[in-house]
BABA-360220 format. One record per residue (C-alpha): residue in one letter; x, y, z. Coordinates in nm, 2 decimals. Layout:
<rs>
[r 'A',[X,Y,Z]] ...
</rs>
This chain:
<rs>
[r 'M',[-3.58,-0.87,-0.26]] [r 'Q',[-3.44,-0.61,-0.49]] [r 'K',[-3.13,-0.69,-0.70]] [r 'M',[-2.83,-0.46,-0.67]] [r 'T',[-2.54,-0.38,-0.89]] [r 'E',[-2.19,-0.44,-0.76]] [r 'A',[-2.14,-0.06,-0.71]] [r 'Q',[-2.45,-0.04,-0.50]] [r 'A',[-2.35,-0.34,-0.29]] [r 'K',[-2.01,-0.18,-0.21]] [r 'K',[-2.19,0.12,-0.05]] [r 'V',[-2.38,-0.10,0.19]] [r 'I',[-2.25,-0.08,0.55]] [r 'G',[-2.05,-0.39,0.61]] [r 'G',[-1.97,-0.44,0.25]] [r 'Q',[-1.61,-0.48,0.15]] [r 'D',[-1.40,-0.32,-0.12]] [r 'Y',[-1.03,-0.34,-0.06]] [r 'N',[-0.75,-0.22,-0.29]] [r 'C',[-0.43,-0.38,-0.19]] [r 'T',[-0.07,-0.37,-0.31]] [r 'A',[0.23,-0.57,-0.19]] [r 'A',[0.60,-0.50,-0.20]] [r 'Y',[0.92,-0.66,-0.07]] [r 'N',[1.16,-0.44,0.13]] [r 'Y',[1.45,-0.47,0.37]] [r 'I',[1.33,-0.32,0.69]] [r 'Q',[1.56,-0.23,0.98]] [r 'V',[1.42,-0.25,1.33]] [r 'G',[1.68,-0.15,1.59]] [r 'T',[2.00,-0.33,1.49]] [r 'Q',[1.82,-0.61,1.30]] [r 'T',[1.76,-0.60,0.92]] [r 'G',[1.53,-0.84,0.75]] [r 'C',[1.33,-0.90,0.43]] [r 'Y',[0.96,-0.82,0.47]] [r 'E',[0.65,-0.83,0.26]] [r 'T',[0.47,-0.50,0.31]] [r 'T',[0.10,-0.51,0.22]] [r 'S',[-0.10,-0.19,0.21]] [r 'C',[-0.47,-0.20,0.18]] [r 'R',[-0.72,0.08,0.15]] [r 'D',[-1.09,0.00,0.23]] [r 'K',[-1.40,0.15,0.08]] [r 'H',[-1.38,0.45,0.32]] [r 'G',[-1.02,0.53,0.23]] [r 'V',[-0.87,0.40,0.55]] [r 'L',[-0.52,0.27,0.49]] [r 'T',[-0.39,-0.05,0.67]] [r 'T',[-0.03,-0.16,0.64]] [r 'T',[0.11,-0.49,0.75]] [r 'N',[0.47,-0.62,0.75]] [r 'K',[0.54,-1.00,0.74]] [r 'P',[0.89,-1.15,0.75]] [r 'V',[0.97,-1.35,0.44]] [r 'D',[1.27,-1.54,0.30]] [r 'A',[1.56,-1.32,0.19]] [r 'A',[1.53,-1.45,-0.16]] [r 'F',[1.23,-1.22,-0.21]] [r 'C',[1.45,-0.91,-0.15]] [r 'K',[1.73,-1.03,-0.37]] [r 'G',[1.87,-0.73,-0.57]] [r 'L',[1.71,-0.47,-0.34]] [r 'S',[1.94,-0.22,-0.17]] [r 'N',[1.69,0.01,-0.01]] [r 'I',[1.66,-0.03,0.37]] [r 'K',[1.36,0.13,0.54]] [r 'Q',[1.37,0.21,0.90]] 
</rs>
């Protein structure tokens, strides 16, 4: 078995290399507004995946931007 560097291993099909960021935002859906954690991840192929998860309003304290 041959040893690989981390960079070589990331190029192997099925290998994972994610670059993720998280932010807290007020998001309006219809007439409802809530505090959400928005996580954006880009995989090794550059594909972006974004998820929104409702969180306690304390995480959005001081924010005034509402995304729709």
